[in-house]
DSSP file (Angstrom, degrees, kcal/mol; ACC not computed):
  #  RESIDUE AA STRUCTURE BP1 BP2  ACC     N-H-->O    O-->H-N    N-H-->O    O-->H-N    TCO  KAPPA ALPHA  PHI   PSI    X-CA   Y-CA   Z-CA
    1    1 A M     >        0   0    0      0, 0.0     4,-1.5     0, 0.0     3,-0.3   0.000 360.0 360.0 360.0 -45.3   84.8  109.1   90.9
    2    2 A I  H  >  +     0   0    0      1,-0.2     4,-2.5     2,-0.2     5,-0.1   0.871 360.0  53.3 -63.1 -37.9   83.0  111.6   93.0
    3    3 A R  H  > S+     0   0    0      1,-0.2     4,-2.7     2,-0.2    -1,-0.2   0.837 106.4  53.6 -69.3 -28.9   79.8  111.5   90.8
    4    4 A L  H  > S+     0   0    0     -3,-0.3     4,-1.9     2,-0.2    -1,-0.2   0.839 109.3  48.2 -66.7 -33.5   79.7  107.7   91.2
    5    5 A I  H  X S+     0   0    0     -4,-1.5     4,-2.7     2,-0.2     5,-0.2   0.914 112.9  48.1 -70.9 -45.0   79.8  108.1   94.9
    6    6 A L  H  X S+     0   0    0     -4,-2.5     4,-3.1     1,-0.2     5,-0.2   0.936 112.5  48.7 -60.1 -49.4   77.0  110.8   94.8
    7    7 A F  H  X S+     0   0    0     -4,-2.7     4,-3.0     2,-0.2     5,-0.3   0.914 112.2  49.3 -55.3 -45.1   74.9  108.6   92.5
    8    8 A F  H  X S+     0   0    0     -4,-1.9     4,-2.2     2,-0.2    -2,-0.2   0.932 114.5  43.4 -60.9 -51.0   75.4  105.5   94.8
    9    9 A I  H  X S+     0   0    0     -4,-2.7     4,-2.1     2,-0.2    -1,-0.2   0.912 116.4  48.8 -65.4 -42.0   74.4  107.4   97.9
   10   10 A G  H  X S+     0   0    0     -4,-3.1     4,-2.4    -5,-0.2     5,-0.2   0.945 114.2  42.9 -63.1 -48.1   71.4  109.1   96.2
   11   11 A T  H  X S+     0   0    0     -4,-3.0     4,-2.9    -5,-0.2     5,-0.2   0.890 113.4  52.8 -66.9 -36.0   70.0  106.0   94.7
   12   12 A L  H  X S+     0   0    0     -4,-2.2     4,-2.4    -5,-0.3    -1,-0.2   0.918 111.8  45.6 -67.1 -38.6   70.5  104.1   97.9
   13   13 A G  H  X S+     0   0    0     -4,-2.1     4,-2.1     2,-0.2    -2,-0.2   0.910 114.9  47.3 -67.8 -42.8   68.7  106.8  100.0
   14   14 A I  H  X S+     0   0    0     -4,-2.4     4,-2.6     2,-0.2     5,-0.3   0.945 114.0  48.1 -67.1 -48.0   65.8  107.0   97.4
   15   15 A T  H  X S+     0   0    0     -4,-2.9     4,-2.6    -5,-0.2     5,-0.2   0.925 111.6  49.4 -58.7 -45.4   65.5  103.2   97.3
   16   16 A F  H  X S+     0   0    0     -4,-2.4     4,-2.0    -5,-0.2    -1,-0.2   0.897 111.3  48.6 -62.7 -41.0   65.5  102.9  101.0
   17   17 A G  H  X S+     0   0    0     -4,-2.1     4,-1.6     1,-0.2    -2,-0.2   0.937 117.1  41.1 -64.8 -45.9   62.8  105.5  101.4
   18   18 A T  H  X S+     0   0    0     -4,-2.6     4,-2.0     1,-0.2    -2,-0.2   0.868 112.6  54.4 -74.2 -31.7   60.5  104.0   98.8
   19   19 A F  H  X S+     0   0    0     -4,-2.6     4,-2.3    -5,-0.3    -1,-0.2   0.908 107.0  50.3 -70.4 -39.0   61.2  100.4   99.9
   20   20 A T  H  X S+     0   0    0     -4,-2.0     4,-2.1     1,-0.2    -1,-0.2   0.920 111.3  49.6 -63.4 -41.8   60.1  101.2  103.5
   21   21 A N  H  <>S+     0   0    0     -4,-1.6     5,-2.7     1,-0.2     6,-0.2   0.866 111.0  50.2 -63.8 -37.2   56.9  102.8  102.2
   22   22 A F  H ><5S+     0   0    0     -4,-2.0     3,-1.2     3,-0.2    -1,-0.2   0.895 109.4  50.0 -66.8 -41.9   56.3   99.7  100.1
   23   23 A I  H 3<5S+     0   0    0     -4,-2.3    -2,-0.2     1,-0.3    -1,-0.2   0.893 108.5  53.4 -61.6 -42.8   56.8   97.4  103.0
   24   24 A N  T 3<5S-     0   0    0     -4,-2.1    -1,-0.3    -5,-0.2    -2,-0.2   0.480 119.7-110.8 -77.3   0.7   54.4   99.4  105.1
   25   25 A G  T < 5 -     0   0    0     -3,-1.2    -3,-0.2    -4,-0.2    -2,-0.1   0.655  50.8 -81.8  84.1  18.3   51.7   99.1  102.4
   26   26 A W      < -     0   0    0     -5,-2.7    -1,-0.2    -6,-0.1    -4,-0.1   0.944  66.4-160.7  47.3  56.6   51.7  102.8  101.3
   27   27 A S        -     0   0    0     -6,-0.2    -1,-0.1    -3,-0.2    -2,-0.1  -0.203  27.9-113.1 -64.8 157.1   49.5  103.7  104.1
   28   28 A S  S    S+     0   0    0     -3,-0.1    -1,-0.1     2,-0.1     2,-0.1   0.680  90.2  99.2 -71.3 -14.7   47.6  106.9  103.9
   29   29 A D  S    S-     0   0    0      1,-0.1     3,-0.1     0, 0.0    -2,-0.0  -0.384  88.3-100.6 -70.1 150.6   49.6  108.3  106.8
   30   30 A S        -     0   0    0      1,-0.1    -1,-0.1    -2,-0.1     3,-0.1  -0.362  47.0 -94.3 -67.1 151.6   52.5  110.6  105.9
   31   31 A P        -     0   0    0      0, 0.0    -1,-0.1     0, 0.0     5,-0.0  -0.259  51.5 -89.7 -63.1 157.4   56.0  108.9  105.9
   32   32 A S     >  -     0   0    0      1,-0.1     4,-2.2    -3,-0.1     5,-0.2  -0.185  34.3-111.9 -65.9 161.0   58.0  109.2  109.0
   33   33 A S  H  > S+     0   0    0      1,-0.2     4,-2.7     2,-0.2     5,-0.2   0.890 118.0  56.7 -65.0 -34.9   60.3  112.3  109.3
   34   34 A T  H  > S+     0   0    0      1,-0.2     4,-2.6     2,-0.2    -1,-0.2   0.928 108.3  46.3 -64.1 -43.7   63.3  110.0  109.1
   35   35 A T  H  > S+     0   0    0      2,-0.2     4,-2.2     1,-0.2    -1,-0.2   0.879 111.8  51.2 -63.6 -36.2   62.2  108.5  105.8
   36   36 A Q  H  X S+     0   0    0     -4,-2.2     4,-2.5     2,-0.2    -2,-0.2   0.918 110.9  48.5 -66.5 -40.5   61.5  112.0  104.4
   37   37 A I  H  X S+     0   0    0     -4,-2.7     4,-2.7     2,-0.2     5,-0.3   0.948 112.9  47.3 -64.0 -50.4   65.0  113.2  105.5
   38   38 A I  H  X S+     0   0    0     -4,-2.6     4,-2.2    -5,-0.2    -1,-0.2   0.882 112.6  50.3 -61.9 -35.5   66.7  110.2  103.9
   39   39 A F  H  X S+     0   0    0     -4,-2.2     4,-2.4    -5,-0.2    -2,-0.2   0.952 112.1  45.9 -69.6 -44.3   64.6  110.6  100.7
   40   40 A F  H  X S+     0   0    0     -4,-2.5     4,-1.9     2,-0.2    -2,-0.2   0.853 113.5  49.0 -68.1 -37.7   65.4  114.3  100.4
   41   41 A I  H  X S+     0   0    0     -4,-2.7     4,-2.5     2,-0.2    -1,-0.2   0.900 110.9  50.8 -67.1 -39.0   69.1  113.8  101.1
   42   42 A G  H  X S+     0   0    0     -4,-2.2     4,-2.6    -5,-0.3    -2,-0.2   0.903 110.0  50.0 -59.1 -42.2   69.2  111.1   98.6
   43   43 A M  H  X S+     0   0    0     -4,-2.4     4,-2.5     2,-0.2    -2,-0.2   0.892 109.2  51.7 -65.6 -39.1   67.5  113.3   96.0
   44   44 A I  H  X S+     0   0    0     -4,-1.9     4,-2.6     2,-0.2    -2,-0.2   0.951 112.1  45.7 -62.2 -50.3   70.0  116.1   96.6
   45   45 A F  H  X S+     0   0    0     -4,-2.5     4,-2.8     1,-0.2     5,-0.2   0.935 112.3  51.7 -62.4 -41.9   72.9  113.7   96.1
   46   46 A A  H  X S+     0   0    0     -4,-2.6     4,-2.1     1,-0.2    -1,-0.2   0.897 111.2  47.1 -58.1 -41.9   71.3  112.3   93.0
   47   47 A L  H  X S+     0   0    0     -4,-2.5     4,-2.3     2,-0.2    -1,-0.2   0.867 110.4  51.5 -69.5 -35.1   70.9  115.7   91.6
   48   48 A L  H  X S+     0   0    0     -4,-2.6     4,-2.4     2,-0.2     5,-0.2   0.965 111.8  48.3 -60.4 -49.8   74.4  116.7   92.4
   49   49 A G  H  X S+     0   0    0     -4,-2.8     4,-2.2     1,-0.2    -2,-0.2   0.892 111.8  48.5 -61.0 -40.7   75.7  113.6   90.7
   50   50 A A  H  X S+     0   0    0     -4,-2.1     4,-2.6    -5,-0.2    -1,-0.2   0.903 109.2  54.1 -63.4 -40.0   73.5  114.2   87.6
   51   51 A G  H  X S+     0   0    0     -4,-2.3     4,-2.6     2,-0.2    -2,-0.2   0.917 108.7  48.1 -60.9 -45.1   74.7  117.8   87.5
   52   52 A Y  H  X S+     0   0    0     -4,-2.4     4,-2.4     1,-0.2    -1,-0.2   0.922 113.0  48.4 -64.7 -41.3   78.3  116.7   87.4
   53   53 A E  H  X S+     0   0    0     -4,-2.2     4,-2.1    -5,-0.2    -2,-0.2   0.924 111.9  49.0 -67.6 -40.2   77.6  114.1   84.6
   54   54 A I  H  X S+     0   0    0     -4,-2.6     4,-2.6     1,-0.2    -1,-0.2   0.939 111.3  49.9 -66.0 -43.3   75.7  116.7   82.5
   55   55 A R  H  X S+     0   0    0     -4,-2.6     4,-2.3     1,-0.2    -1,-0.2   0.909 110.6  49.1 -63.3 -39.1   78.6  119.2   82.9
   56   56 A K  H  X S+     0   0    0     -4,-2.4     4,-2.2     2,-0.2    -1,-0.2   0.909 110.8  50.4 -64.8 -38.5   81.2  116.6   81.8
   57   57 A L  H  X S+     0   0    0     -4,-2.1     4,-2.2     1,-0.2    -2,-0.2   0.903 111.1  49.2 -65.5 -41.4   79.1  115.7   78.8
   58   58 A Q  H  X S+     0   0    0     -4,-2.6     4,-1.8     2,-0.2    -1,-0.2   0.886 109.9  51.1 -63.1 -40.4   78.8  119.4   77.9
   59   59 A E  H  X S+     0   0    0     -4,-2.3     4,-2.1     2,-0.2    -2,-0.2   0.892 109.2  51.2 -67.0 -39.2   82.6  119.9   78.3
   60   60 A K  H  X S+     0   0    0     -4,-2.2     4,-1.8     1,-0.2    -2,-0.2   0.921 109.2  51.0 -61.7 -41.6   83.2  116.9   76.0
   61   61 A G  H  X S+     0   0    0     -4,-2.2     4,-1.5     1,-0.2    -2,-0.2   0.890 110.0  48.9 -64.5 -39.4   80.8  118.4   73.4
   62   62 A K  H  X S+     0   0    0     -4,-1.8     4,-1.5     1,-0.2    -1,-0.2   0.868 109.0  52.6 -65.7 -38.8   82.6  121.7   73.5
   63   63 A D  H  < S+     0   0    0     -4,-2.1    -1,-0.2     1,-0.2    -2,-0.2   0.840 108.5  51.0 -69.0 -32.2   86.0  120.1   73.1
   64   64 A K  H  < S+     0   0    0     -4,-1.8    -1,-0.2     1,-0.2    -2,-0.2   0.866 109.0  51.2 -72.1 -32.0   84.8  118.1   70.0
   65   65 A E  H  <        0   0    0     -4,-1.5    -2,-0.2     1,-0.2    -1,-0.2   0.846 360.0 360.0 -74.1 -29.7   83.5  121.4   68.3
   66   66 A S     <        0   0    0     -4,-1.5    -1,-0.2    -5,-0.1    -2,-0.2   0.471 360.0 360.0 -72.2 360.0   86.8  123.2   68.8
Protein backbone atom coordinates (compact mmCIF):
# COMPACT_ATOMS: atom_id res chain seq x y z
CA UNK A 1 0.00 0.00 0.00
CA UNK A 2 2.80 2.41 0.87
CA UNK A 3 4.51 1.92 -2.48
CA UNK A 4 1.28 2.74 -4.30
CA UNK A 5 1.07 6.00 -2.37
CA UNK A 6 4.73 6.77 -3.16
CA UNK A 7 4.21 6.03 -6.85
CA UNK A 8 1.08 8.21 -6.93
CA UNK A 9 2.74 11.17 -5.21
CA UNK A 10 5.88 10.79 -7.32
CA UNK A 11 4.14 10.58 -10.67
CA UNK A 12 1.77 13.39 -9.72
CA UNK A 13 4.70 15.67 -8.86
CA UNK A 14 6.59 14.79 -12.03
CA UNK A 15 3.49 15.22 -14.19
CA UNK A 16 2.71 18.59 -12.62
CA UNK A 17 6.26 19.82 -13.13
CA UNK A 18 6.41 18.76 -16.76
CA UNK A 19 2.88 19.92 -17.57
CA UNK A 20 3.50 23.45 -16.30
CA UNK A 21 6.64 23.65 -18.46
CA UNK A 22 4.63 22.40 -21.44
CA UNK A 23 1.97 25.08 -20.90
CA UNK A 24 4.66 27.76 -20.63
CA UNK A 25 6.02 26.66 -24.01
CA UNK A 26 9.31 25.18 -22.78
CA UNK A 27 10.83 28.64 -22.62
CA UNK A 28 14.60 28.96 -22.52
CA UNK A 29 14.37 30.37 -18.99
CA UNK A 30 15.06 27.87 -16.25
CA UNK A 31 11.95 26.51 -14.50
CA UNK A 32 10.83 28.27 -11.36
CA UNK A 33 12.23 27.09 -8.07
CA UNK A 34 8.79 25.80 -7.02
CA UNK A 35 8.56 23.63 -10.12
CA UNK A 36 12.07 22.31 -9.55
CA UNK A 37 11.30 21.47 -5.91
CA UNK A 38 8.06 19.68 -6.86
CA UNK A 39 9.87 17.78 -9.61
CA UNK A 40 12.72 16.61 -7.37
CA UNK A 41 10.39 15.63 -4.52
CA UNK A 42 8.33 13.69 -7.04
CA UNK A 43 11.43 11.96 -8.34
CA UNK A 44 12.48 10.99 -4.82
CA UNK A 45 9.05 9.51 -4.05
CA UNK A 46 8.96 7.67 -7.37
CA UNK A 47 12.44 6.21 -6.78
CA UNK A 48 11.48 5.13 -3.26
CA UNK A 49 8.37 3.43 -4.62
CA UNK A 50 10.39 1.72 -7.35
CA UNK A 51 12.90 0.55 -4.74
CA UNK A 52 10.14 -1.02 -2.66
CA UNK A 53 8.75 -2.75 -5.75
CA UNK A 54 12.16 -4.12 -6.81
CA UNK A 55 12.86 -5.36 -3.28
CA UNK A 56 9.51 -7.18 -3.15
CA UNK A 57 10.19 -8.82 -6.52
CA UNK A 58 13.64 -9.95 -5.35
CA UNK A 59 12.15 -11.42 -2.17
CA UNK A 60 9.55 -13.32 -4.22
CA UNK A 61 12.35 -14.69 -6.44
CA UNK A 62 14.34 -15.88 -3.42
CA UNK A 63 11.26 -17.57 -1.95
CA UNK A 64 10.66 -19.50 -5.18
CA UNK A 65 14.28 -20.71 -5.31
CA UNK A 66 14.15 -22.06 -1.75
